[in-house]
GUTOR-705798 format. One record per residue: x, y, z of N, C-alpha, C in turn; residue in three letters. Coordinates in steps of 0.1 Angstrom, whole numbers, plus 5000, padded with zeros to 4 digits. Layout:
<rs>
{{X, Y, Z}, {X, Y, Z}, {X, Y, Z}, ALA}
...
</rs>
This chain:
<rs>
{{5947, 1103, 5856}, {5955, 1104, 5869}, {5955, 1090, 5875}, MET}
{{5967, 1085, 5878}, {5969, 1072, 5884}, {5967, 1073, 5899}, LYS}
{{5963, 1062, 5905}, {5961, 1061, 5920}, {5967, 1048, 5925}, GLN}
{{5974, 1048, 5936}, {5980, 1036, 5942}, {5977, 1036, 5957}, SER}
{{5975, 1025, 5963}, {5974, 1023, 5977}, {5988, 1021, 5982}, ILE}
{{5993, 1029, 5991}, {6007, 1028, 5996}, {6007, 1023, 6011}, LEU}
{{6016, 1015, 6014}, {6018, 1009, 6028}, {6027, 1018, 6035}, GLN}
{{6023, 1022, 6047}, {6030, 1031, 6056}, {6032, 1026, 6070}, ASN}
{{6042, 1030, 6077}, {6044, 1026, 6090}, {6046, 1039, 6099}, VAL}
{{6041, 1039, 6111}, {6043, 1050, 6120}, {6048, 1045, 6133}, VAL}
{{6058, 1052, 6139}, {6063, 1049, 6152}, {6067, 1062, 6159}, TRP}
{{6068, 1060, 6173}, {6072, 1072, 6181}, {6087, 1071, 6183}, LYS}
{{6094, 1082, 6180}, {6108, 1083, 6182}, {6111, 1096, 6190}, GLU}
{{6114, 1094, 6203}, {6116, 1106, 6212}, {6102, 1112, 6214}, GLY}
{{6101, 1125, 6212}, {6088, 1132, 6213}, {6081, 1134, 6200}, LYS}
{{6086, 1128, 6189}, {6080, 1129, 6176}, {6075, 1116, 6171}, TYR}
{{6066, 1116, 6162}, {6061, 1104, 6155}, {6067, 1105, 6141}, TYR}
{{6072, 1093, 6136}, {6078, 1092, 6123}, {6069, 1084, 6114}, VAL}
{{6066, 1089, 6102}, {6058, 1081, 6093}, {6066, 1078, 6080}, ALA}
{{6067, 1066, 6076}, {6075, 1062, 6065}, {6067, 1054, 6055}, GLN}
{{6068, 1057, 6043}, {6062, 1049, 6032}, {6071, 1037, 6029}, CYS}
{{6065, 1025, 6029}, {6073, 1013, 6026}, {6075, 1011, 6011}, LEU}
{{6066, 1017, 6003}, {6067, 1015, 5988}, {6077, 1024, 5982}, ASN}
{{6079, 1036, 5987}, {6089, 1046, 5982}, {6097, 1051, 5994}, ILE}
{{6109, 1053, 5992}, {6118, 1057, 6004}, {6116, 1072, 6007}, ASP}
{{6104, 1075, 6013}, {6100, 1088, 6018}, {6095, 1087, 6032}, ILE}
{{6099, 1096, 6040}, {6093, 1097, 6054}, {6092, 1111, 6058}, SER}
{{6084, 1113, 6069}, {6082, 1126, 6075}, {6079, 1124, 6090}, SER}
{{6077, 1135, 6097}, {6075, 1134, 6111}, {6065, 1145, 6116}, PHE}
{{6060, 1143, 6128}, {6051, 1153, 6134}, {6050, 1150, 6149}, GLY}
{{6043, 1159, 6156}, {6041, 1158, 6170}, {6030, 1148, 6174}, GLU}
{{6022, 1143, 6164}, {6012, 1133, 6166}, {6012, 1124, 6154}, SER}
{{6006, 1112, 6156}, {6005, 1103, 6144}, {5998, 1110, 6133}, LYS}
{{5987, 1117, 6136}, {5980, 1123, 6125}, {5988, 1134, 6118}, GLU}
{{5996, 1141, 6125}, {6004, 1152, 6119}, {6015, 1145, 6111}, GLU}
{{6021, 1134, 6116}, {6032, 1127, 6108}, {6026, 1122, 6095}, ALA}
{{6014, 1116, 6095}, {6008, 1111, 6083}, {6004, 1122, 6074}, LEU}
{{5999, 1133, 6079}, {5995, 1144, 6070}, {6008, 1149, 6063}, LYS}
{{6019, 1150, 6071}, {6031, 1155, 6065}, {6037, 1145, 6055}, ASN}
{{6035, 1132, 6057}, {6039, 1122, 6048}, {6031, 1123, 6035}, LEU}
{{6018, 1125, 6037}, {6009, 1127, 6025}, {6014, 1139, 6016}, ASP}
{{6017, 1150, 6023}, {6022, 1161, 6016}, {6035, 1158, 6008}, GLU}
{{6044, 1151, 6015}, {6057, 1148, 6009}, {6055, 1139, 5997}, ALA}
{{6046, 1129, 5998}, {6043, 1120, 5987}, {6037, 1127, 5975}, LEU}
{{6028, 1137, 5978}, {6022, 1145, 5967}, {6032, 1153, 5960}, ASN}
{{6042, 1159, 5967}, {6052, 1166, 5961}, {6061, 1157, 5953}, LEU}
{{6064, 1145, 5958}, {6072, 1135, 5950}, {6066, 1132, 5937}, TYR}
{{6052, 1129, 5937}, {6045, 1125, 5925}, {6042, 1137, 5916}, PHE}
{{6045, 1149, 5920}, {6043, 1160, 5910}, {6054, 1159, 5899}, GLU}
{{6065, 1153, 5902}, {6076, 1152, 5892}, {6073, 1139, 5884}, ASP}
{{6073, 1140, 5871}, {6070, 1129, 5862}, {6081, 1119, 5862}, ASP}
{{6093, 1122, 5867}, {6104, 1113, 5866}, {6106, 1105, 5879}, LYS}
{{6096, 1101, 5886}, {6097, 1093, 5898}, {6099, 1078, 5894}, HIS}
{{6105, 1071, 5904}, {6107, 1056, 5902}, {6094, 1049, 5902}, GLU}
{{6095, 1036, 5898}, {6083, 1027, 5899}, {6080, 1025, 5913}, ALA}
{{6067, 1023, 5916}, {6062, 1020, 5929}, {6064, 1005, 5932}, ILE}
{{6071, 1002, 5943}, {6073, 0988, 5947}, {6061, 0984, 5954}, GLN}
{{6056, 0972, 5950}, {6043, 0967, 5956}, {6047, 0960, 5969}, LYS}
{{6041, 0964, 5980}, {6043, 0958, 5993}, {6029, 0952, 5997}, ILE}
{{6029, 0939, 6000}, {6016, 0933, 6004}, {6019, 0927, 6018}, GLU}
{{6010, 0929, 6027}, {6010, 0923, 6040}, {6023, 0925, 6047}, ASN}
{{6028, 0937, 6050}, {6040, 0939, 6057}, {6039, 0934, 6071}, PRO}
{{6050, 0929, 6077}, {6050, 0924, 6090}, {6062, 0929, 6098}, GLU}
{{6059, 0934, 6110}, {6070, 0938, 6118}, {6077, 0926, 6125}, ILE}
{{6090, 0924, 6122}, {6097, 0913, 6128}, {6109, 0918, 6136}, VAL}
{{6111, 0914, 6148}, {6122, 0918, 6156}, {6134, 0909, 6154}, ARG}
{{6146, 0914, 6153}, {6158, 0907, 6151}, {6168, 0912, 6162}, ILE}
{{6174, 0903, 6169}, {6184, 0906, 6179}, {6198, 0907, 6172}, SER}
{{6205, 0918, 6174}, {6219, 0919, 6169}, {6228, 0922, 6180}, VAL}
{{6241, 0918, 6179}, {6251, 0921, 6188}, {6261, 0931, 6181}, LYS}
{{6265, 0941, 6188}, {6275, 0951, 6182}, {6283, 0957, 6193}, TYR}
{{6294, 0962, 6188}, {6304, 0968, 6198}, {6301, 0982, 6201}, ALA}
</rs>
């Protein structure tokens, strides 16, 4: 059985928390950070049940950077 450490980010969006894996394009949500992360863990486990998943992209030291954009 393989094991990887995955980088995740959690933020509040409205009344819910969103948890997103940075290594694999999978996210989930919940009413608390803990619930969002628990739901993300479940989604990732379901994803890895399939043998045909993509390679895990290695993410080291992610940094949140703000960028200002103008739009119509």
